ZAMARGU-4260 file (C-alpha; in steps of 0.2 Angstrom, whole numbers, plus 5000, padded with zeros to 4 digits):
<rodrens>
0) 5809/5193/5471 | 5821/5202/5482 | 5827/5193/5496 | 5822/5200/5513 | 5837/5204/5524
5) 5837/5198/5542 | 5829/5210/5554 | 5843/5218/5565 | 5844/5230/5579 | 5858/5242/5578
10) 5869/5239/5594 | 5868/5254/5605 | 5887/5255/5607 | 5889/5258/5589 | 5878/5274/5590
15) 5889/5291/5591 | 5890/5298/5608 | 5877/5312/5607 | 5864/5301/5599 | 5868/5287/5611
20) 5865/5299/5626 | 5848/5304/5617 | 5843/5286/5615 | 5847/5282/5633 | 5838/5297/5640
25) 5823/5292/5629 | 5824/5274/5635 | 5823/5279/5653 | 5808/5290/5649 | 5799/5277/5639
30) 5803/5263/5652 | 5794/5274/5665 | 5781/5283/5655 | 5774/5269/5644 | 5767/5258/5658
35) 5760/5274/5667 | 5752/5280/5651 | 5743/5263/5650 | 5736/5265/5667 | 5729/5283/5666
40) 5723/5292/5652 | 5723/5311/5651 | 5706/5321/5653 | 5697/5322/5637 | 5684/5334/5630
45) 5667/5324/5630 | 5658/5322/5614 | 5642/5312/5609 | 5642/5294/5603 | 5642/5295/5584
50) 5628/5286/5575 | 5632/5271/5565 | 5637/5273/5547 | 5634/5262/5532 | 5650/5255/5524
55) 5656/5263/5508 | 5649/5254/5492 | 5652/5255/5474 | 5640/5263/5462 | 5639/5274/5447
60) 5646/5292/5449 | 5629/5300/5451 | 5623/5287/5464 | 5639/5287/5473 | 5639/5306/5474
65) 5621/5306/5481 | 5626/5293/5494 | 5641/5304/5499 | 5631/5320/5501 | 5620/5311/5513
70) 5635/5305/5523 | 5643/5322/5523 | 5627/5330/5529 | 5625/5318/5543 | 5643/5321/5549
75) 5640/5340/5548 | 5626/5337/5561 | 5638/5326/5572 | 5651/5340/5571 | 5639/5353/5576
80) 5633/5343/5591 | 5650/5339/5597 | 5654/5358/5595 | 5640/5362/5607 | 5645/5349/5619
85) 5663/5356/5619 | 5656/5373/5622 | 5645/5367/5637 | 5661/5359/5644 | 5671/5375/5643
90) 5683/5369/5629 | 5682/5385/5619 | 5696/5381/5607 | 5689/5364/5603 | 5671/5371/5601
95) 5678/5384/5589 | 5687/5371/5578 | 5672/5360/5577 | 5661/5374/5572 | 5673/5378/5557
100) 5674/5359/5553 | 5654/5359/5552 | 5654/5372/5539 | 5642/5369/5524 | 5657/5367/5512
105) 5665/5353/5522 | 5664/5335/5518 | 5668/5322/5531 | 5666/5303/5529 | 5669/5300/5547
110) 5669/5309/5563 | 5670/5304/5582 | 5674/5318/5594 | 5678/5306/5609 | 5695/5301/5615
115) 5703/5316/5607 | 5694/5315/5591 | 5694/5305/5575 | 5689/5311/5557 | 5691/5308/5539
120) 5689/5323/5528 | 5687/5323/5509 | 5695/5337/5498 | 5689/5336/5480 | 5676/5325/5471
125) 5678/5308/5479 | 5663/5301/5468 | 5672/5304/5452 | 5690/5303/5457 | 5702/5293/5447
130) 5716/5296/5460 | 5714/5296/5479 | 5727/5301/5491 | 5725/5296/5509 | 5735/5308/5520
135) 5740/5302/5538 | 5747/5315/5550 | 5760/5314/5563 | 5762/5320/5581 | 5752/5334/5588
140) 5738/5334/5576 | 5721/5334/5583 | 5704/5343/5583 | 5710/5358/5592 | 5724/5361/5579
145) 5716/5354/5564 | 5717/5368/5552 | 5735/5365/5547 | 5732/5347/5543 | 5717/5352/5532
150) 5728/5365/5523 | 5740/5352/5518 | 5727/5341/5511 | 5720/5356/5501 | 5737/5361/5495
155) 5740/5343/5489 | 5723/5341/5480 | 5727/5358/5471 | 5744/5353/5466 | 5739/5335/5460
160) 5724/5343/5450 | 5713/5333/5438 | 5701/5321/5445 | 5710/5319/5462 | 5703/5318/5479
165) 5713/5319/5495 | 5706/5311/5511 | 5714/5319/5527 | 5713/5304/5538 | 5714/5308/5557
170) 5709/5291/5562 | 5720/5289/5578 | 5726/5298/5593 | 5742/5306/5588 | 5756/5307/5601
175) 5764/5323/5607 | 5781/5327/5600 | 5795/5321/5612 | 5783/5310/5622 | 5786/5292/5626
180) 5772/5288/5614 | 5780/5297/5600 | 5796/5286/5602 | 5787/5269/5602 | 5776/5260/5589
185) 5761/5258/5601 | 5750/5271/5594 | 5754/5266/5576 | 5750/5247/5580 | 5733/5253/5587
190) 5730/5264/5572 | 5735/5252/5558 | 5719/5241/5558 | 5708/5256/5557 | 5718/5263/5542
195) 5718/5247/5533 | 5699/5245/5535 | 5697/5263/5529 | 5708/5261/5513 | 5700/5244/5509
200) 5683/5253/5510 | 5689/5266/5498 | 5695/5253/5486 | 5678/5244/5486 | 5669/5260/5483
205) 5680/5267/5469 | 5687/5251/5461 | 5700/5255/5448 | 5705/5272/5456 | 5723/5274/5460
210) 5726/5275/5478 | 5741/5282/5486 | 5745/5281/5505 | 5755/5296/5512 | 5762/5297/5530
215) 5771/5312/5538 | 5782/5309/5553 | 5774/5297/5565 | 5760/5295/5552 | 5773/5286/5541
220) 5775/5273/5555 | 5756/5271/5555 | 5756/5268/5536 | 5771/5256/5537 | 5761/5245/5549
225) 5745/5246/5538 | 5754/5243/5522 | 5755/5224/5520 | 5744/5218/5506 | 5734/5235/5506
230) 5727/5239/5488 | 5737/5254/5485 | 5748/5259/5471 | 5761/5269/5481 | 5766/5271/5499
235) 5775/5288/5503 | 5785/5291/5519 | 5790/5309/5522 | 5799/5317/5537 | 5799/5299/5544
240) 5808/5293/5560 | 5808/5276/5553 | 5796/5262/5550 | 5802/5248/5562 | 5808/5238/5547
245) 5826/5238/5541 | 5822/5236/5523 | 5807/5240/5511 | 5803/5222/5509 | 5799/5222/5528
250) 5783/5232/5524 | 5775/5218/5515 | 5768/5228/5500 | 5769/5226/5482 | 5766/5245/5480
255) 5780/5257/5475 | 5787/5264/5491 | 5794/5282/5491 | 5804/5291/5504 | 5809/5309/5506
260) 5816/5321/5519 | 5819/5339/5517 | 5836/5347/5521 | 5829/5358/5535 | 5820/5344/5544
265) 5826/5341/5561 | 5821/5323/5561 | 5836/5319/5551 | 5846/5321/5567 | 5837/5308/5577
270) 5846/5291/5580 | 5839/5277/5569 | 5839/5263/5581 | 5828/5251/5589 | 5830/5247/5607
275) 5820/5233/5617 | 5808/5239/5631 | 5798/5231/5644 | 5782/5222/5638 | 5789/5218/5621
280) 5789/5236/5615 | 5803/5245/5607 | 5811/5263/5608 | 5814/5270/5590 | 5810/5265/5573
285) 5826/5258/5565 | 5833/5262/5548 | 5830/5279/5540 | 5818/5276/5525 | 5829/5288/5515
290) 5844/5278/5517 | 5849/5269/5501 | 5851/5253/5510 | 5832/5254/5515 | 5828/5251/5497
295) 5814/5265/5495 | 5813/5276/5480 | 5820/5293/5485 | 5811/5309/5479 | 5817/5327/5480
300) 5810/5336/5495 | 5818/5353/5495 | 5825/5362/5510 | 5810/5366/5521 | 5807/5361/5539
305) 5798/5346/5547 | 5781/5354/5545 | 5784/5362/5527 | 5782/5346/5515 | 5764/5352/5510
310) 5768/5370/5509 | 5761/5378/5492 | 5775/5380/5479 | 5787/5369/5488 | 5798/5356/5480
315) 5791/5342/5491 | 5773/5346/5487 | 5777/5345/5469 | 5785/5328/5471 | 5771/5322/5482
320) 5758/5328/5469 | 5767/5319/5455 | 5768/5303/5464 | 5749/5304/5468 | 5746/5306/5449
325) 5757/5291/5445 | 5771/5301/5438 | 5789/5301/5442 | 5795/5315/5453 | 5813/5322/5453
330) 5824/5310/5462 | 5834/5315/5477
</rodrens>
């Protein structure tokens, strides 16, 4: 078993000047904003309290398909009700998005429109899937701008092919890019238990299916926090700011860990440091997962931008689809 290196925080003085100034600016911002954010939440579009749903259970493909169709139908009703509530509130953009999400061809396992919104949408035939990909988004993903996230899930399912289902898991309140919340692990720590419970439910429902956990950007931090002991075959980190661990062994998983970053991704220019903050939190996420010293398997990710990893026809999409299928992608 590989020896886990001692966790270390890179001294701020060792960071190049421009990066050091970025970190110091972020430190000041986060030191002030994090306590304030805990005291006052931004206004949210109201939504009905969701009905309780039964836990996912195993069964034959036909039995499971029938149960899932009942769940999907119930969540369509919940989405439609939340859309009407948003319309009455005057949130036209949210209402329009929810109306589209409530379409007859959509399959949601979970939906809660409160507190910014939570959802889990299935693309593909989950009842008969041999391979399941759980896709976790990064910053700025929410119900008002949900279409891009779903498009990525659709592209991944199409590229993976075969009996593959992709679950677009928007199970947490994503931070805004550049906000104090996007620079600290607080949102990820809150999201990780929900993601763990969700993936464990999928594993119980489809025992024997190959499950892959994929996290984009801040979503990679969520996946890293949820990874220890999780019943998945692979964890994929792409466009990642870091995980909070200095080495792959710090993720506490026996799954294959893959990491990739495209040449055109601005996130490659951020400082990979961790700086202590007030109340035990930290600023930054430490070692770059694509750094050879981190110990992850590096996959080819092409030259796209930060939001292009799931673009149809891209090198990165091909790599991700191969990993989901249990195959070896081209190495970076």
